[in-house]
N, CA, C and O of each residue as an XYZ file, in Angstrom:
376
protein
N       0.849     -1.174      0.000
C       0.000      0.000      0.000
C       0.896      1.239      0.000
O       1.750      1.364      0.877
N       0.729      2.158     -0.956
C       1.569      3.357     -1.000
C       1.181      4.329      0.119
O       0.022      4.426      0.522
N       2.191      5.033      0.594
C       1.930      6.017      1.643
C       1.596      7.360      1.010
O       2.031      7.657     -0.103
N       0.831      8.155      1.715
C       0.478      9.475      1.202
C       1.675     10.408      1.376
O       2.451     10.252      2.318
N       1.826     11.367      0.480
C       2.976     12.275      0.587
C       2.874     13.145      1.836
O       1.788     13.553      2.248
N       4.024     13.414      2.419
C       4.093     14.263      3.605
C       4.077     15.729      3.183
O       4.690     16.082      2.175
N       3.394     16.585      3.929
C       3.407     18.017      3.591
C       4.788     18.616      3.846
O       5.525     18.159      4.721
N       5.119     19.621      3.089
C       6.390     20.321      3.287
C       6.312     21.136      4.570
O       5.228     21.462      5.054
N       7.483     21.459      5.110
C       7.525     22.206      6.372
C       6.870     23.585      6.223
O       6.224     24.067      7.154
N       7.034     24.217      5.059
C       6.405     25.539      4.846
C       4.881     25.426      4.869
O       4.195     26.292      5.412
N       4.358     24.348      4.273
C       2.905     24.138      4.284
C       2.404     23.866      5.695
O       1.359     24.373      6.102
N       3.159     23.060      6.438
C       2.785     22.800      7.832
C       2.783     24.085      8.653
O       1.864     24.330      9.435
N       3.813     24.898      8.472
C       3.904     26.155      9.225
C       2.718     27.059      8.912
O       2.131     27.650      9.819
N       2.363     27.167      7.640
C       1.196     28.003      7.275
C      -0.094     27.443      7.886
O      -0.942     28.193      8.370
N      -0.222     26.128      7.854
C      -1.413     25.481      8.422
C      -1.511     25.751      9.928
O      -2.565     26.142     10.430
N      -0.407     25.538     10.635
C      -0.425     25.756     12.084
C      -0.635     27.228     12.419
O      -1.310     27.554     13.396
N      -0.067     28.108     11.622
C      -0.256     29.542     11.849
C      -1.712     29.923     11.651
O      -2.265     30.697     12.432
N      -2.337     29.384     10.608
C      -3.739     29.683     10.330
C      -4.647     29.194     11.455
O      -5.689     29.795     11.719
N      -4.262     28.121     12.108
C      -5.049     27.571     13.216
C      -4.638     28.144     14.566
O      -5.155     27.734     15.605
N      -3.700     29.099     14.547
C      -3.210     29.733     15.779
C      -2.646     28.696     16.753
O      -2.925     28.738     17.952
N      -1.851     27.768     16.220
C      -1.290     26.681     17.011
C       0.189     26.886     17.328
O       0.798     26.021     17.957
N       0.773     27.982     16.921
C       2.219     28.155     17.049
C       2.680     28.325     18.495
O       3.881     28.265     18.760
N       1.774     28.532     19.423
C       2.153     28.666     20.821
C       2.327     27.332     21.527
O       2.742     27.286     22.685
N       2.014     26.257     20.837
C       2.130     24.936     21.450
C       3.529     24.392     21.176
O       3.938     24.300     20.018
N       4.259     24.035     22.212
C       5.658     23.652     22.025
C       5.873     22.448     21.126
O       6.879     22.388     20.419
N       4.962     21.493     21.131
C       5.183     20.306     20.304
C       5.031     20.618     18.824
O       5.550     19.883     17.983
N       4.330     21.690     18.493
C       4.194     22.090     17.084
C       5.566     22.443     16.525
O       5.888     22.091     15.390
N       6.371     23.135     17.320
C       7.722     23.484     16.879
C       8.555     22.232     16.637
O       9.396     22.205     15.739
N       8.322     21.203     17.431
C       9.053     19.956     17.237
C       8.600     19.253     15.954
O       9.418     18.664     15.246
N       7.299     19.315     15.654
C       6.819     18.740     14.397
C       7.462     19.434     13.201
O       7.870     18.783     12.239
N       7.548     20.754     13.271
C       8.184     21.499     12.184
C       9.669     21.168     12.088
O      10.215     21.048     10.991
N      10.304     21.024     13.211
C      11.735     20.690     13.224
C      11.980     19.334     12.561
O      12.912     19.186     11.770
N      11.149     18.351     12.882
C      11.280     17.018     12.288
C      10.997     17.079     10.790
O      11.683     16.423     10.006
N      10.001     17.853     10.386
C       9.689     17.989      8.955
C      10.881     18.585      8.205
O      11.227     18.123      7.118
N      11.500     19.598      8.780
C      12.669     20.215      8.143
C      13.847     19.235      8.089
O      14.592     19.210      7.109
N      14.009     18.442      9.127
C      15.068     17.423      9.125
C      14.836     16.393      8.015
O      15.773     16.008      7.316
N      13.587     15.951      7.858
C      13.268     14.994      6.799
C      13.597     15.573      5.426
O      14.118     14.877      4.554
N      13.285     16.857      5.245
C      13.562     17.510      3.964
C      15.061     17.606      3.698
O      15.500     17.494      2.554
N      15.844     17.813      4.751
C      17.287     18.000      4.599
C      18.055     16.681      4.613
O      19.261     16.678      4.366
N      17.401     15.580      4.891
C      18.079     14.290      5.049
C      18.942     13.934      3.846
O      20.062     13.453      4.016
N      18.448     14.159      2.644
C      19.182     13.785      1.425
C      20.480     14.568      1.263
O      21.405     14.106      0.596
N      20.553     15.744      1.866
C      21.751     16.581      1.716
C      22.691     16.484      2.907
O      23.732     17.140      2.932
N      22.332     15.670      3.893
C      23.137     15.551      5.115
C      23.907     14.232      5.109
O      23.503     13.250      4.486
N      25.019     14.246      5.818
C      25.749     13.008      6.065
C      24.895     12.156      7.013
O      24.198     12.703      7.867
N      24.940     10.824      6.873
C      24.111      9.974      7.749
C      24.336     10.234      9.237
O      23.379     10.283     10.009
N      25.594     10.400      9.644
C      25.866     10.629     11.066
C      25.334     11.992     11.517
O      24.833     12.122     12.633
N      25.440     12.991     10.667
C      24.921     14.324     10.987
C      23.402     14.277     11.146
O      22.844     14.884     12.060
N      22.738     13.544     10.241
C      21.280     13.398     10.327
C      20.890     12.695     11.625
O      19.979     13.133     12.328
N      21.586     11.600     11.937
C      21.290     10.846     13.153
C      21.499     11.711     14.392
O      20.678     11.686     15.308
N      22.581     12.468     14.429
C      22.856     13.356     15.561
C      21.754     14.402     15.703
O      21.277     14.659     16.809
N      21.351     15.004     14.589
C      20.285     16.018     14.623
C      18.975     15.414     15.085
O      18.236     16.040     15.845
N      18.682     14.210     14.637
C      17.453     13.535     15.044
C      17.480     13.204     16.533
O      16.468     13.345     17.220
N      18.626     12.768     17.028
C      18.760     12.471     18.460
C      18.609     13.743     19.301
O      18.003     13.710     20.372
N      19.156     14.855     18.820
C      19.004     16.129     19.541
C      17.542     16.555     19.571
O      17.047     17.022     20.597
N      16.854     16.393     18.447
C      15.435     16.758     18.393
C      14.627     15.898     19.364
O      13.742     16.399     20.058
N      14.935     14.610     19.408
C      14.239     13.708     20.325
C      14.503     14.101     21.780
O      13.581     14.133     22.596
N      15.753     14.398     22.098
C      16.099     14.790     23.473
C      15.368     16.072     23.873
O      14.883     16.185     24.999
N      15.289     17.032     22.959
C      14.574     18.283     23.248
C      13.091     18.016     23.484
O      12.481     18.601     24.379
N      12.520     17.133     22.679
C      11.105     16.795     22.849
C      10.866     16.134     24.200
O       9.877     16.430     24.870
N      11.762     15.246     24.602
C      11.616     14.568     25.886
C      11.766     15.539     27.055
O      11.199     15.309     28.123
N      12.512     16.606     26.869
C      12.671     17.607     27.937
C      11.393     18.404     28.170
O      11.248     19.055     29.204
N      10.472     18.357     27.220
C       9.181     19.022     27.462
C       8.472     18.376     28.645
O       7.750     19.039     29.390
N       8.686     17.081     28.807
C       8.070     16.376     29.920
C       6.563     16.395     29.834
O       5.986     16.395     28.747
N       5.946     16.411     30.970
C       4.493     16.385     31.035
C       3.982     17.762     31.443
O       3.202     17.896     32.386
N       4.433     18.774     30.720
C       4.059     20.152     31.055
C       2.556     20.355     31.006
O       2.034     21.287     31.617
N       1.861     19.493     30.288
C       0.433     19.656     30.077
C      -0.402     19.160     31.249
O      -1.591     19.472     31.320
N       0.188     18.389     32.181
C      -0.600     17.843     33.287
C      -1.251     18.963     34.092
O      -0.593     19.911     34.520
N      -2.542     18.830     34.282
C      -3.309     19.845     34.985
C      -3.752     20.981     34.064
O      -4.526     21.846     34.473
N      -3.267     20.980     32.829
C      -3.622     22.023     31.859
C      -4.260     21.394     30.622
O      -4.206     21.985     29.543
N      -4.857     20.222     30.750
C      -5.366     19.489     29.600
C      -6.365     20.300     28.784
O      -6.294     20.317     27.555
N      -7.299     20.974     29.465
C      -8.301     21.762     28.740
C      -7.653     22.846     27.889
O      -7.985     23.023     26.716
N      -6.730     23.559     28.503
C      -6.055     24.651     27.795
C      -5.207     24.127     26.646
O      -5.271     24.654     25.535
N      -4.417     23.097     26.906
C      -3.462     22.609     25.921
C      -4.140     21.876     24.775
O      -3.819     22.123     23.613
N      -5.067     20.981     25.078
C      -5.616     20.116     24.050
C      -6.891     20.636     23.407
O      -7.252     20.197     22.316
N      -7.575     21.559     24.059
C      -8.795     22.086     23.444
C      -8.702     23.574     23.153
O      -9.534     24.117     22.426
N      -7.693     24.242     23.713
C      -7.548     25.671     23.484
C      -8.427     26.519     24.374
O      -8.464     27.741     24.229
N      -9.141     25.885     25.300
C     -10.020     26.634     26.211
C      -9.363     26.742     27.573
O      -9.116     25.732     28.232
N      -9.083     27.946     27.989
C      -8.472     28.166     29.299
C      -9.557     28.313     30.343
O     -10.529     29.040     30.139
N      -9.393     27.628     31.456
C     -10.291     27.836     32.584
C      -9.414     28.003     33.817
O      -8.587     27.139     34.111
N      -9.587     29.102     34.538
C      -8.741     29.342     35.715
C      -8.974     28.274     36.766
O     -10.051     27.680     36.826
N      -7.975     28.028     37.591
C      -8.140     27.024     38.642
C      -9.214     27.442     39.631
O      -9.449     28.631     39.847
N      -9.863     26.450     40.229
C     -10.936     26.752     41.184
C     -10.369     27.243     42.507
O     -11.013     28.048     43.180
N      -9.201     26.792     42.898
C      -8.570     27.248     44.130
C      -7.721     28.475     43.821
O      -6.868     28.453     42.934
N      -7.968     29.530     44.561
C      -7.196     30.755     44.359
C      -5.975     30.698     45.263
O      -6.090     30.579     46.483
N      -4.820     30.784     44.651
C      -3.566     30.730     45.398
C      -3.265     32.103     45.999
O      -3.567     33.127     45.386
N      -2.677     32.129     47.181
C      -2.294     33.438     47.758
C      -1.140     34.036     46.966
O      -0.358     33.312     46.349
N      -1.044     35.324     46.985
C       0.044     36.016     46.314
C       1.361     35.686     47.011
O       1.416     35.647     48.240
N       2.416     35.449     46.246
C       3.717     35.185     46.880
C       4.127     36.337     47.782
O       4.049     37.500     47.386
N       4.561     36.020     48.984
C       5.000     37.032     49.937
C       3.892     37.592     50.789
O       4.166     38.343     51.726
N       2.631     37.252     50.497
C       1.518     37.760     51.309
C       1.448     36.981     52.619
O       2.028     35.900     52.715
N       0.745     37.507     53.642
C       0.650     36.807     54.926
C       0.036     35.399     54.774
O       0.345     34.497     55.552
N      -0.835     35.223     53.766
C      -1.477     33.907     53.558
C      -0.502     32.897     52.940
O      -0.746     31.690     52.979
N       0.596     33.393     52.372
C       1.570     32.537     51.696
C       2.580     32.044     52.715
O       3.719     32.510     52.734
N       2.184     31.128     53.542
C       3.067     30.591     54.580
C       3.047     29.107     54.579
O       3.731     28.479     55.386
């Protein structure tokens, strides 16, 4: 079964920009991987592998930043927390 062609990085960037998705950190990683795929033919194999490993390490450093922010991150709807935290340095902040 043939695979469908992958969009170019410029097309992906325009698509994500149109959807106002550029503030999501993993979107930047998708674009980075797309650009790496495009450059693969012009890179030395070891250089490509090193770049891919760096991209993977950077993605893993994102961690689980989304925990507790699922609504905001995955649906784009922000809802403030129900518990109001005291201001740092205030008498309640002890």
